C-alpha positions as CSV (number, residue, x, y, z in Angstrom):
1,M,0.2,-0.1,0.0
2,D,1.8,3.3,-0.9
3,S,1.1,6.6,0.2
4,V,-1.6,7.6,-2.2
5,E,-3.5,4.6,-1.4
6,Q,-3.1,5.5,2.3
7,L,-4.4,9.2,1.9
8,Q,-7.5,7.6,0.1
9,L,-8.2,5.4,2.6
10,I,-8.2,8.1,5.3
11,R,-10.3,10.3,2.9
12,N,-13.0,7.4,2.6
13,A,-13.4,7.4,6.2
14,H,-15.4,10.6,5.8
15,G,-14.3,11.6,9.6
16,D,-16.1,8.3,10.9
17,P,-13.6,7.8,14.1
18,A,-14.6,4.3,13.6
19,L,-13.1,3.7,10.1
20,L,-10.3,6.2,11.4
21,A,-9.4,3.6,13.8
22,F,-9.6,0.6,11.3
23,A,-7.5,2.8,9.0
24,T,-4.7,3.0,11.8
25,V,-4.3,-1.0,11.2
26,D,-3.6,-0.4,7.4
27,L,-1.3,2.5,8.1
28,A,0.6,0.9,10.8
29,F,1.0,-2.7,8.2
30,P,0.8,-1.4,4.6
31,D,3.4,-4.1,3.6
32,I,1.5,-7.5,4.9
33,P,-0.7,-9.7,2.7
34,D,-4.3,-8.0,2.5
35,D,-5.8,-11.2,4.0
36,D,-3.9,-10.5,7.1
37,R,-5.2,-6.8,7.5
38,V,-8.5,-7.6,6.9
39,A,-7.8,-10.3,9.8
40,L,-6.1,-7.7,12.1
41,R,-9.2,-5.1,11.3
42,L,-11.6,-8.0,12.3
43,A,-9.8,-8.7,15.6
44,L,-9.4,-4.8,16.4
45,E,-13.1,-4.7,16.0
46,A,-13.2,-7.7,18.7
47,A,-10.9,-6.1,21.2
48,A,-12.8,-3.0,21.4
49,V,-15.8,-4.6,22.4
50,P,-14.6,-5.2,26.4
51,H,-12.6,-2.7,27.9
52,W,-9.7,-4.3,27.8
53,C,-8.4,-7.6,25.8
54,D,-5.3,-9.7,25.9
55,A,-4.2,-12.5,23.7
56,A,-6.3,-15.1,25.7
57,I,-9.4,-12.6,25.8
58,L,-9.2,-11.9,21.8
59,A,-9.0,-15.7,21.3
60,E,-12.2,-16.6,23.0
61,L,-13.8,-13.3,21.0
62,I,-12.8,-14.3,17.4
63,D,-12.2,-17.7,17.5
64,D,-14.5,-20.5,18.7
65,S,-11.7,-22.9,18.7
66,G,-10.0,-20.7,21.6
67,S,-6.7,-20.3,19.0
68,L,-5.1,-17.4,17.9
69,S,-3.0,-16.6,14.8
70,P,0.2,-16.4,15.8
71,G,1.5,-12.9,16.7
72,Q,-2.1,-11.2,15.7
73,W,-2.2,-9.9,19.5
74,A,1.3,-8.8,19.2
75,R,0.6,-6.7,16.2
76,L,-2.7,-5.6,17.4
77,K,-0.8,-4.0,20.2
78,T,1.2,-1.8,17.9
79,V,-1.3,-0.1,16.3
80,P,-1.9,3.2,17.3
81,V,-5.5,3.2,19.1
82,V,-4.2,0.3,21.2
83,E,-2.3,1.0,24.4
84,P,-1.3,-1.1,27.0
85,F,-3.3,-1.5,30.3
86,P,-1.1,-3.1,32.8
87,A,-3.5,-2.7,35.6
88,R,-5.2,-5.5,33.7
89,G,-2.1,-7.6,33.3
90,V,1.3,-7.6,31.6
91,D,-0.2,-8.4,28.5
92,A,-3.2,-6.4,28.3
93,G,-4.2,-3.6,26.1
94,N,-7.6,-1.5,25.6
95,V,-8.6,0.5,22.4
96,H,-8.8,4.0,23.1
97,E,-12.1,5.1,24.6
98,A,-13.0,7.3,21.6
99,S,-12.1,4.5,18.8
100,R,-13.7,1.7,21.1
101,L,-17.1,3.5,21.8
102,A,-17.1,4.4,18.1
103,I,-16.5,0.5,17.0
104,R,-19.2,-0.5,19.3
105,K,-21.5,1.9,18.0
106,R,-21.0,1.0,14.2
107,L,-21.3,-2.9,15.2
108,A,-24.4,-2.3,17.1
109,E,-25.9,-0.7,14.2
110,T,-24.7,-2.1,11.3
111,Q,-24.3,-5.8,12.6
112,R,-26.6,-6.0,15.5
113,T,-26.0,-9.9,15.6
114,R,-22.5,-9.6,15.4
115,F,-22.3,-7.2,18.1
116,I,-24.6,-8.9,20.6
117,E,-22.5,-12.5,19.8
118,F,-19.3,-10.5,20.7
119,S,-21.0,-9.1,23.9
120,A,-22.3,-12.4,24.7
121,R,-18.8,-14.6,24.2
122,S,-17.0,-11.5,26.6
123,A,-19.9,-11.8,29.0
124,R,-18.7,-15.9,29.4
125,V,-15.1,-14.8,29.4
126,F,-15.9,-12.5,32.4
127,E,-18.6,-14.3,34.5
128,A,-15.8,-16.3,36.1
129,D,-13.6,-13.2,37.0
130,T,-14.9,-12.4,40.5
131,R,-12.7,-9.4,41.4
132,S,-14.8,-6.4,41.6
133,I,-13.5,-5.2,37.7
134,G,-14.5,-8.5,36.4
135,R,-18.0,-8.4,37.8
136,I,-18.4,-5.1,36.1
137,E,-17.1,-6.2,33.2
138,W,-19.3,-8.9,33.3
139,I,-22.6,-7.0,34.1
140,Y,-21.5,-4.4,31.1
141,H,-21.7,-7.2,28.3
142,L,-24.8,-9.2,30.3
143,L,-27.1,-6.4,29.8
144,V,-26.6,-6.4,25.9
145,A,-26.2,-9.9,25.4
146,D,-28.9,-11.1,27.6
147,P,-30.7,-7.6,29.0
148,E,-33.4,-9.4,31.3
149,R,-30.6,-11.7,33.2
150,G,-28.2,-8.9,33.3
151,A,-30.9,-6.9,34.8
152,V,-31.4,-9.4,37.5
153,E,-27.9,-9.6,38.0
154,L,-27.1,-6.1,38.2
155,E,-29.8,-5.7,40.8
156,D,-28.3,-8.7,42.8
157,L,-25.1,-6.7,42.7
158,D,-26.0,-3.7,43.6
159,R,-27.5,-5.3,46.3
160,A,-24.9,-7.2,47.2
161,W,-22.4,-4.1,47.1
162,S,-24.3,-1.8,48.9
163,G,-22.3,-0.8,52.0
164,T,-19.8,-3.4,51.2
165,A,-18.1,-2.5,47.8
166,R,-15.0,0.1,47.9
167,H,-15.9,3.9,46.9
168,E,-13.6,3.2,43.7
169,D,-15.4,0.1,42.7
170,L,-19.2,1.8,43.1
171,A,-17.6,4.7,40.9
172,A,-16.7,2.5,38.4
173,L,-19.8,0.5,38.3
174,S,-21.5,3.9,37.7
175,V,-19.5,5.0,35.1
176,T,-19.7,1.6,33.2
177,L,-23.6,1.9,33.3
178,T,-23.7,5.9,32.2
179,E,-21.6,4.6,29.3
180,L,-24.2,1.7,28.2
181,D,-27.3,4.2,29.2
182,T,-25.5,7.4,27.0
183,S,-24.4,4.9,24.1
184,Q,-28.2,4.1,24.1
185,M,-27.6,0.4,24.7
186,L,-29.9,-0.3,27.0
187,R,-34.2,-0.3,26.9
188,G,-37.1,-1.2,29.0
189,R,-36.1,-3.1,32.5
190,P,-32.4,-3.0,32.2
191,L,-32.4,0.6,31.1
192,V,-34.2,1.9,34.3
193,R,-32.3,-0.7,36.8
194,A,-28.8,1.1,35.5
195,R,-30.3,4.6,35.8
196,L,-31.6,3.7,39.4
197,V,-28.0,2.6,40.3
198,V,-26.6,5.5,38.9
199,A,-28.8,7.7,40.6
200,Q,-28.3,6.4,43.9
201,R,-24.8,6.7,43.7
202,R,-25.3,10.6,42.7
203,A,-27.7,11.0,45.5
204,D,-24.9,9.3,48.1
205,L,-22.2,11.6,46.9
206,A,-24.0,15.1,46.3
207,G,-27.3,14.1,48.5
208,A,-30.6,13.2,47.3
209,A,-32.2,16.8,46.7
210,S,-29.5,17.0,43.9
211,L,-31.6,14.5,41.7
212,G,-34.4,17.0,41.1
213,D,-37.5,15.1,39.0
214,L,-35.2,12.3,37.9
215,A,-36.4,9.7,40.7
216,N,-40.1,10.8,39.9
217,Q,-39.2,10.2,36.3
218,L,-37.4,6.8,37.2
219,L,-40.6,5.9,39.1
220,Q,-42.9,6.3,36.5
221,A,-40.7,4.3,34.2
222,A,-40.6,1.3,36.6
223,E,-44.6,1.7,37.2
224,A,-45.0,0.8,33.3
225,I,-42.6,-2.0,33.4
226,D,-44.8,-3.6,35.9
227,D,-41.8,-5.3,38.0
228,A,-42.7,-4.9,41.7
229,R,-39.3,-4.9,42.9
230,L,-37.7,-2.1,40.3
231,T,-40.8,0.0,41.5
232,G,-40.1,-0.1,45.4
233,D,-36.7,0.7,44.8
234,A,-38.0,3.6,42.9
235,Y,-40.4,4.5,45.6
236,S,-37.8,4.2,48.0
237,L,-35.5,6.6,45.9
238,V,-38.4,9.2,45.4
239,G,-38.8,8.8,49.3
240,D,-35.3,9.9,49.7
241,V,-35.6,12.9,47.8
242,A,-38.8,14.1,49.4
243,Q,-37.3,13.7,52.7
244,A,-33.9,15.6,51.7
245,R,-36.5,18.3,50.6
246,G,-38.4,18.4,53.9
247,D,-41.5,17.2,52.2
248,L,-42.2,14.7,55.4
249,A,-45.5,13.7,53.9
250,A,-44.5,12.8,50.2
251,A,-41.5,10.7,52.1
252,E,-43.8,9.1,54.0
253,R,-45.9,8.0,51.5
254,A,-43.3,6.9,49.1
255,F,-41.5,4.7,52.1
256,T,-44.8,3.0,53.0
257,Q,-45.3,2.3,49.3
258,D,-41.9,0.5,49.1
259,L,-42.8,-1.1,51.9
260,T,-45.9,-2.3,51.0
261,I,-44.2,-3.8,48.0
262,S,-41.4,-5.1,50.1
263,E,-43.8,-6.9,52.6
264,R,-45.7,-8.7,49.8
265,L,-42.4,-9.9,48.1
266,A,-41.1,-11.1,51.4
267,V,-44.3,-13.0,51.8
268,L,-44.0,-14.7,48.3
269,D,-41.0,-15.7,48.9
270,P,-39.3,-15.9,52.7
271,A,-36.5,-17.7,51.4
272,N,-35.2,-14.9,49.4
273,T,-32.7,-13.2,51.6
274,G,-32.3,-10.7,49.0
275,W,-36.0,-9.5,49.7
276,Q,-35.8,-9.8,53.0
277,R,-32.6,-7.3,53.3
278,E,-34.9,-4.9,50.9
279,L,-37.8,-5.3,53.8
280,A,-35.3,-4.2,56.5
281,V,-34.4,-1.3,54.3
282,A,-38.0,-0.2,53.9
283,Y,-38.5,-0.5,57.5
284,S,-35.5,1.4,58.2
285,S,-36.9,4.2,55.8
286,V,-40.4,4.2,57.3
287,G,-38.5,4.7,60.5
288,D,-36.3,7.6,59.4
289,V,-39.3,9.6,58.4
290,A,-41.3,9.2,61.6
291,Q,-38.1,10.3,63.3
292,D,-38.2,13.3,61.3
293,R,-41.8,13.9,62.0
294,G,-41.1,13.4,65.9
295,D,-43.2,10.3,65.8
296,L,-40.7,8.7,68.0
297,A,-42.9,5.4,69.1
298,A,-43.5,5.0,65.6
299,A,-39.7,5.1,64.3
300,E,-38.9,2.8,67.3
301,Q,-41.5,0.5,66.2
302,A,-40.1,0.4,62.3
303,F,-36.9,0.1,63.3
304,T,-37.2,-2.6,65.8
305,Q,-38.8,-4.7,62.9
306,S,-35.7,-3.7,60.6
307,L,-33.5,-4.8,63.4
308,A,-35.0,-7.9,63.9
309,I,-34.8,-8.6,60.2
310,S,-31.0,-7.6,59.9
311,E,-30.4,-9.6,63.3
312,R,-31.8,-12.9,61.5
313,L,-30.1,-12.7,58.6
314,A,-26.4,-11.8,59.9
315,A,-27.2,-15.1,61.9
316,L,-27.8,-17.3,59.0
317,D,-24.3,-16.1,57.7
318,P,-22.1,-14.4,60.1
319,A,-19.3,-14.0,57.1
320,N,-21.8,-12.0,54.8
321,T,-20.4,-8.2,55.4
322,G,-23.1,-6.7,53.7
323,W,-25.6,-8.4,56.4
324,Q,-23.3,-7.2,59.3
325,R,-22.9,-3.8,58.0
326,G,-27.0,-3.8,57.8
327,L,-27.3,-5.1,61.8
328,A,-24.9,-2.0,62.4
329,V,-26.9,0.4,60.6
330,A,-29.9,-1.2,62.2
331,Y,-28.7,-0.9,66.0
332,S,-27.5,2.9,65.1
333,S,-31.0,3.7,64.2
334,V,-32.6,2.2,67.2
335,G,-29.8,4.0,69.1
336,V,-31.0,7.2,67.8
337,V,-34.6,7.0,68.6
338,A,-33.2,5.9,72.4
339,Q,-31.3,9.3,72.2
340,A,-34.0,11.1,71.2
341,R,-36.3,10.2,74.0
342,G,-33.6,10.5,76.4
343,D,-32.9,7.1,77.0
344,L,-29.2,7.4,77.2
345,A,-28.2,3.9,78.5
346,A,-30.1,2.0,75.6
347,A,-28.9,4.8,73.3
348,E,-25.0,3.7,74.4
349,Q,-26.0,0.0,74.0
350,A,-26.9,0.4,70.6
351,F,-23.9,2.4,69.3
352,T,-21.6,0.4,71.0
353,Q,-23.1,-2.9,69.5
354,D,-23.1,-0.5,66.0
355,L,-19.0,0.3,66.6
356,A,-18.2,-3.0,67.5
357,I,-19.5,-4.3,64.0
358,F,-17.7,-1.6,62.1
359,E,-14.5,-2.0,63.8
360,R,-14.6,-5.7,62.8
361,L,-15.3,-4.8,59.2
362,A,-12.9,-2.2,59.0
363,A,-10.5,-4.4,60.5
364,L,-11.4,-7.1,57.7
365,D,-10.7,-4.9,54.9
366,P,-8.6,-1.6,56.1
367,A,-8.8,-0.2,52.4
368,N,-12.6,-0.7,52.1
369,T,-13.3,3.2,52.1
370,G,-17.2,2.7,52.7
371,W,-16.3,0.6,56.2
372,Q,-14.0,3.5,57.1
373,R,-16.5,6.3,57.0
374,G,-19.1,3.4,58.7
375,L,-16.8,3.4,61.3
376,A,-16.1,7.2,61.6
377,V,-20.0,7.4,62.0
378,A,-20.3,5.2,64.5
379,Y,-17.3,6.6,66.6
380,S,-19.7,10.0,66.2
381,R,-22.7,8.5,67.5
382,V,-20.8,7.2,70.5
383,G,-19.1,10.5,71.0
384,I,-22.9,12.0,71.0
385,V,-24.0,10.3,73.8
386,A,-21.0,10.4,76.0
387,Q,-21.7,14.4,75.6
388,D,-25.0,14.0,76.8
389,R,-24.4,12.0,79.6
390,G,-21.9,14.5,80.7
391,D,-18.5,12.4,80.0
392,L,-16.9,15.3,77.7
393,A,-13.5,12.7,78.3
394,A,-15.0,10.0,76.4
395,A,-17.2,12.2,74.3
396,E,-13.6,14.1,72.9
397,Q,-11.7,10.7,72.4
398,A,-14.6,9.4,70.4
399,F,-14.9,12.6,68.1
400,T,-11.0,12.6,67.9
401,Q,-11.3,9.1,66.2
402,Y,-14.0,10.3,64.2
403,L,-12.3,13.2,62.8
404,A,-9.1,11.2,61.9
405,I,-10.7,9.0,59.9
406,F,-12.5,11.5,57.7
407,E,-9.5,13.6,57.7
408,R,-7.8,10.3,55.9
409,L,-10.5,9.9,53.5
410,A,-10.4,13.1,52.4
411,A,-6.6,13.4,51.7
412,L,-7.0,10.1,49.9
413,D,-9.4,11.8,47.6
414,P,-9.5,15.5,47.8
415,A,-11.8,15.8,44.9
416,N,-14.5,13.4,47.0
417,T,-17.3,16.2,47.7
418,G,-18.7,13.6,49.8
419,W,-15.7,13.1,52.2
420,Q,-14.9,16.8,52.0
421,R,-18.8,17.4,53.3
422,D,-18.2,14.6,55.7
423,L,-14.8,16.3,56.7
424,A,-16.7,19.8,57.5
425,V,-19.5,18.0,59.9
426,A,-16.4,16.3,61.5
427,Y,-14.8,19.7,62.4
428,S,-17.9,20.9,63.4
429,R,-18.4,18.0,65.9
430,V,-15.2,18.6,67.1
431,G,-16.1,22.5,67.8
432,D,-19.5,21.5,69.6
433,M,-17.0,19.5,71.9
434,A,-15.0,22.0,72.7
435,Q,-17.4,24.6,73.2
436,A,-19.4,22.1,75.5
437,R,-15.9,22.1,77.5
438,G,-15.7,25.8,77.5
439,D,-12.8,25.8,75.3
440,L,-14.1,28.8,72.8
441,A,-10.5,29.0,71.1
442,A,-10.6,25.5,70.1
443,A,-14.6,25.4,68.9
444,E,-13.8,28.7,67.1
445,Q,-10.7,27.1,65.3
446,A,-13.0,23.7,64.7
447,F,-16.1,25.6,63.3
448,T,-13.3,27.9,61.0
449,Q,-12.3,24.9,59.4
450,S,-15.6,23.5,58.7
451,L,-16.8,27.1,57.6
452,A,-13.7,26.9,55.1
453,I,-14.7,23.5,53.4
454,S,-18.3,24.3,53.3
455,E,-17.6,27.7,51.5
456,R,-15.4,25.8,48.9
457,L,-18.2,23.2,48.4
458,A,-21.0,26.1,48.0
459,V,-18.5,27.6,45.2
460,L,-18.0,24.2,43.4
461,D,-21.8,23.7,43.0
462,P,-23.9,27.1,44.0
463,A,-26.8,25.1,43.1
464,N,-26.4,22.3,45.3
465,T,-29.3,23.3,48.1
466,G,-27.7,20.7,50.5
467,W,-24.3,22.4,50.3
468,Q,-26.3,25.6,51.0
469,R,-27.9,24.4,53.5
470,E,-24.6,23.4,55.5
471,L,-23.0,26.4,54.9
472,A,-25.7,28.1,56.7
473,A,-25.6,25.8,59.5
474,T,-21.7,26.6,59.8
475,Y,-22.3,30.3,59.7
476,S,-25.1,29.6,62.7
477,S,-22.2,27.5,64.7
478,V,-19.6,30.0,64.1
479,G,-22.1,32.6,65.4
480,V,-23.0,30.7,68.5
481,V,-19.3,30.7,69.4
482,A,-18.8,34.2,68.7
483,Q,-22.1,34.7,71.2
484,A,-20.4,33.0,73.8
485,R,-17.2,34.9,73.4
486,G,-19.6,38.3,74.1
487,D,-18.4,39.3,70.6
488,L,-22.1,40.0,69.7
489,A,-21.0,42.1,66.3
490,A,-19.0,38.9,64.6
491,A,-22.0,36.6,66.2
492,E,-24.5,39.2,64.6
493,Q,-22.4,38.7,61.2
494,A,-22.3,35.0,61.2
495,F,-26.4,35.1,62.1
496,T,-26.8,37.3,59.2
497,Q,-24.9,35.4,56.7
498,D,-26.7,32.3,57.8
499,L,-30.4,34.3,57.6
500,A,-29.4,35.5,54.3
501,I,-28.9,31.6,52.8
502,S,-31.9,30.4,54.8
503,E,-34.3,33.0,53.4
504,R,-32.8,32.0,49.7
505,L,-33.6,28.3,50.7
506,A,-37.2,29.0,52.1
507,A,-38.1,31.2,48.6
508,L,-36.7,28.6,46.6
509,D,-39.2,25.8,47.8
510,P,-41.8,27.1,50.5
511,A,-43.2,23.6,50.6
512,N,-39.9,22.6,52.0
513,T,-40.7,22.0,55.8
514,G,-36.8,21.5,56.5
515,W,-35.7,24.4,55.1
516,Q,-38.7,26.4,56.5
517,R,-37.7,25.3,60.4
518,D,-33.8,26.1,59.5
519,L,-35.4,29.6,58.6
520,A,-37.6,29.8,62.0
521,V,-34.3,28.8,64.2
522,T,-32.2,31.6,62.4
523,Y,-34.8,34.0,63.1
524,S,-34.5,32.9,66.6
525,R,-30.9,33.2,66.8
526,V,-30.9,36.9,65.6
527,G,-33.5,37.7,68.3
528,V,-31.2,36.3,70.8
529,V,-28.5,38.5,69.8
530,A,-30.4,41.8,69.0
531,Q,-31.8,40.7,72.8
532,D,-28.2,40.5,74.3
533,R,-27.6,43.9,72.6
534,G,-30.5,45.2,74.2
535,D,-32.5,46.1,71.3
536,L,-35.8,44.3,72.5
537,A,-37.8,45.6,69.5
538,A,-35.5,43.7,67.2
539,A,-35.7,40.9,69.1
540,E,-39.0,40.4,69.4
541,Q,-39.2,41.0,65.4
542,A,-37.3,38.3,64.8
543,F,-38.9,36.0,67.8
544,T,-42.2,37.0,66.2
545,Q,-41.4,35.8,62.7
546,S,-39.8,32.3,63.9
547,L,-42.6,31.6,66.1
548,A,-45.2,32.3,62.9
549,I,-43.3,29.6,60.9
550,F,-43.6,27.2,63.8
551,E,-47.1,27.7,64.3
552,R,-47.3,27.2,60.3
553,L,-45.3,23.7,60.6
554,A,-47.4,22.8,63.8
555,A,-50.9,23.3,62.1
556,L,-49.4,21.1,58.8
557,D,-48.7,18.2,60.9
558,P,-50.4,18.1,64.7
559,A,-48.7,14.9,65.3
560,N,-45.0,16.1,64.8
561,T,-43.8,16.1,68.4
562,G,-40.4,17.8,66.8
563,W,-42.3,20.6,65.7
564,L,-44.3,21.1,68.8
565,G,-41.2,21.1,71.0
566,D,-40.2,24.2,68.7
567,L,-43.3,26.0,68.7
568,A,-43.0,25.8,72.4
569,V,-39.6,27.0,72.4
570,A,-40.8,29.9,70.2
571,H,-43.6,31.0,72.5
572,S,-41.0,30.9,75.6
573,R,-38.3,33.5,73.3
574,V,-41.7,35.6,72.7
575,G,-42.5,35.6,76.6
576,D,-38.9,36.5,77.3
577,V,-39.0,39.5,75.6
578,A,-42.7,40.4,77.0
579,Q,-41.2,40.1,80.4
580,A,-38.0,42.1,79.5
581,R,-40.5,44.6,78.2
582,G,-42.5,44.6,81.3
583,D,-45.7,43.5,79.5
584,L,-46.5,40.6,82.0
585,A,-50.0,40.1,80.5
586,A,-48.6,38.9,77.2
587,A,-45.6,37.0,78.9
588,E,-47.5,35.1,81.0
589,Q,-49.8,34.2,78.0
590,A,-46.9,33.1,75.7
591,F,-45.4,31.0,79.0
592,T,-48.4,29.3,79.5
593,Q,-48.5,28.3,75.9
594,Y,-44.9,27.0,76.2
595,L,-46.1,25.0,79.6
596,A,-49.6,23.6,78.0
597,I,-47.3,22.2,74.7
598,F,-44.9,20.1,77.1
599,E,-47.5,18.7,79.6
600,R,-48.9,17.3,75.9
601,L,-45.6,15.9,75.2
602,T,-44.7,14.4,78.5
603,A,-48.2,13.1,78.4
604,L,-47.4,11.3,75.7
605,D,-43.8,9.9,76.4
606,P,-43.4,10.5,80.6
607,A,-39.8,8.5,79.9
608,N,-38.7,11.5,77.3
609,T,-35.7,13.5,80.2
610,D,-35.6,16.5,77.6
611,W,-39.2,17.1,77.7
612,Q,-39.3,16.5,81.3
613,R,-37.0,19.4,82.0
614,E,-38.3,21.8,79.8
615,L,-41.6,20.9,81.5
616,A,-39.7,21.9,84.5
617,V,-38.4,25.1,83.1
618,A,-41.9,25.7,81.7
619,H,-43.5,25.8,85.3
620,S,-40.6,28.2,86.2
621,R,-41.4,30.6,83.8
622,V,-44.9,30.9,84.4
623,G,-44.4,31.0,88.1
624,D,-41.6,34.1,87.8
625,V,-44.3,35.9,86.0
626,A,-46.9,35.0,88.3
627,R,-44.6,36.1,91.4
628,S,-43.6,39.3,89.1
629,S,-47.4,40.3,88.7
630,A,-48.0,39.4,92.0
631,R,-45.6,41.9,93.5
632,G,-47.0,44.4,90.5
633,L,-50.1,44.0,91.8
634,W,-49.2,44.4,95.8
635,M,-46.9,47.2,94.9
636,K,-50.1,49.3,93.4
637,I,-52.2,48.2,96.7
638,L,-49.3,49.9,98.9
639,R,-49.1,52.9,97.0
640,R,-53.0,53.2,97.4
641,L,-52.8,52.5,100.8
642,R,-50.0,55.5,101.5
643,R,-51.8,57.9,99.7
């Protein structure tokens, strides 16, 4: 082949990247027989189907006998569009991404049967490869060669890897599925399952709220396919998004639908451990939203059912790390409810079991970043309970370990925004601990580090409402420390920044009750600073705005004990200002409402120590006003008698 023929070959490609890739074979070997060049082009075509190849893989793809022409793979590796891939073996190579995708696309469009055959052979090659990279590559080809089986195997792999796979493996699976989706290689059930897996990964990294309407779109697609498990998983994702947006009613509806489906499937096949695991997760989700609504009894009931299933699964196969992790998470959920009820002994017991499991898992595979993260969160839980018990030394020790893990994770991958966010939260926890110890300098330093990370994240993606919300919370923490130091100007500045963000978020989505609550809390912070400055008018205005929001929230869901508690405290703030202004009648009215709410709450759960403490304070406030009113009345009587 002379230079004129080579130039014509390139012209004939008309810019088609697949044809240009094939042309590199002719350009690299112009002097070999035509039959050999044709065979080499066919070999390149086959090698482009998988993400990587070697002599053994290529032999399985192009020859049923498993043989390969001597030197063919060695020749192919010298073609410009093929590069070494030592991570997959000393003899491994891969076709450059752009060329590989172009060749696959051309095959799928012009020789569909042959493309599916190559995919089927590739699936058989990688089915026996138990490495994570092998599992991903097997699923990749199976979804094309046998889509329905591929969808089932992807569901099983996703369930098995949930909470157990390494960060890099989950990322690789997501990238691979996205490639199939973008290349339009999937349809129907496999497409929806693949998109659900990718969406869940995105939610894990950037927060469920980042999905926008995608979850609802996936639910509609799943319902159209009439696959119960697929539909249940889609409902679960819809619930996650609604919960992240603060729409607890919508979240509860979605999670209840998922639970109903999961219960039905579990009854149909009680021996299906995968469906049992999904049932445990569904109960946990229902418990989470019940807890957010303040219904601790419903939350405890749901978490107890989740724990019972998780304990049975873990007992069936103690070596199953996925089930062990599920058990740890179930213990953690039970502990959080116990802590919310004020039962610190039960909370500590549950968190200790959670921690013990994650310590074992992390020891099994110290490089598993998911388990390291779980271990860090477990330390955090233990630390919070210790802090609530007043054991600041134990709390500090737990928070130090918590922070150390997230510092290591963030250093491993500084571009991982999820770990950066975790690190910011860890610094915030350490700041809370320092503040509780009275070390305001250390608290300020920790909150400043948390703020720096939160500000960087918010700049990276200003539209990420989750990061904006966390930035607002960090400004609030900085303000609280400044207030404790007596620097009211710095406190006011920080709370003003918090308020500006909270107002923007609340305006973006007035139905987001979480953001509305954040706004109410921020108004209260601003009011406290104004009160400390002696500006009772500004304090009263801020507290009134806070009260108005909490009244609306409590009216939306009268059974939400958390919002009722918030409303009671808001009444108390208004009463404080009224009392400071000397308006004892208004103060008495506000404190009476404060007292009435906590009387109802303590009647609902007499064991809740936080509510009992608030009830005692409410009685004291009402008593103070009554005594002040009595003294005022007595002074009036004395003045009249003296006349």
